[in-house]
N, C-alpha and C positions, 0 to 999 in steps of 0.2 A: 458477405460479412454479416454475422448475426448481431443482435442486441439483446442483452440479458441484464437488465437493471437490478441492482442489489443495494440494500441499505446495510452498510458495514460500519458498525459503531456509529459515529456521527457523520459519516461520509456517504455519498452516493457513488457507487462504482457501476460501471457499465462494461460487461465482458463483451468486447467487440469481436475478438477472435478466440474462441475456446480451443483448448489443446486438441479436442476431439475433431476439429475441423482443419488442423494444421498437420501436414505431413511430417514436419520437423518437431512436432510436440511443443510448439511455441504458443504462448498465451499473450494476448494484447488486451489490457484493461485500462479504461479511462476512469480517472479518479476526480471527484469534485469535492472540495473541502473548504472550510472556513478558517479564518485567522485563529491561531492557537492550537489547531489540531496537530497532534504529534504522534510519532511512533518512537519509543525509546530505543537505545542501542540494542542491536540484535544481529544475529548471524543466520544466513541461509546456508544450510549444509547440503541442500539438494539442487540448487540452481544459482545461476547468475541472475542479476536484476539490472535492467536498463531503465532509466527515467528520462522522459522527454517532456519538458514543461511547455504547455500550450498557452497558459494564462496565469498571471500572478508571479509570486516569488516564493521559493522554498529554500530554507536553510538546511543544508545537508552536513552531516558529519560522517566521514569515512576514515576509519583507522586513526581517529583523533584530529584529523584535518577538517576544518570548517570552511564551507563556501556557501554563497548564496547564488542560486540559479534562477533566472527569469525566463520569460517567454522566449522560445527558440533555443534554449540551452538544453544540454543533455548531460547525463552522468551514467557511467557503467560501473557497477559494483560486482566484482567477481565473487563467486561463492566462497564462503569461509571468511570474508572480510567483515569486521564490525562496522555497522552503519546505523544512522538514525536520521530522522528529519522532523522539521517543524514548519508549519505554514506561517509566513510572516507578512502576508498581504491580506486584504479583506477577503478575497476568494482566490482559489487556485484550481486549475484544471491541468492535470498531467497524465501522461501515459506510462504504464509499466509494461515492459516486455520481459517475460520470464520463460524458462524452459524446464521447470521442475514441478513440484507439488504446491506452489504458491496458490494457484487457482483453486485447487482442492480445498485448501484452508479457507480461502475467501468464501467459497460456496458453503462450507460447513459452519462458518462463523457469522453468516449474514442471513438476511431474509429477503424474499422478493420485494422490490420497491413498490410501494403503493402508488407512487407517482415518479416520473423521471426528474427528481430534484433531491436536493440535500434533505435528509429527514429532520424532524424536530430535534433540537439540541438538548439532550437529556444527560444527566450525570450517570456514570457507570457504577453499578453495584459491585460489591466485592465478589459476588457469585459470578457475574458476567466477566469480570476481569480474570477470575480463575478459569472459567470455561475457555476463554480466548487463549490463555497461556497453555492449557492442555491441548487445544487444537493445533496451536503453533508447534508445540513440542512433537506432537504426532506427525506433523508434516515437515520436520527437520528445521524448524525456525526456533532459535534459542535466544531469549532475552538475557542481556548481560550487563545492564546498568540503568541508571536513572535517566530521565529525559535531558536533552540538551537545552541550553538557554537560547 
C-alpha cells in the first residue's frame, strides 16, 4: 500500500491505495478534517462512494435523509444519489472507497502535503471555489445545493 499525502482544501488526504495499484480500479483515501469542514450536496456520476469513519462524527445527508455516523460506522452512496457531509466533532478521520474518477479530481484539486497533517485553515477565494467546481464537473461530480446544517 502506498502513501500519497495531499492538502485538499482545508483537509489532509492520504491516498492509501491509488487506482493504478488496484486490479479493480478501486481507490482508498484517508481523510483528516476539522470541525465545520463540509462538502455541499453533490452527485457523483462516475462512481459509487463508500465512507468508513475511523475517528470522530460526520453528519451525512443522502437523498434528503440526515444521519450522524461515528467511529466504526459506514455509509455507501450509490452513483447518481445526492449526498453531502459536514464534520460535527473536533476532528474526523474517515476512509473513502471509490471506483471512478474521484481520485483524479482529488489529485488535480490538491497539492502535495508539506507535512502529514491538516494544512493551515485558510478561507477559500472565489477563484479557488470556481477552479474546484470546474475540476469536479470535469470528473463527473455535480454540485446541486447549499451546505447542510
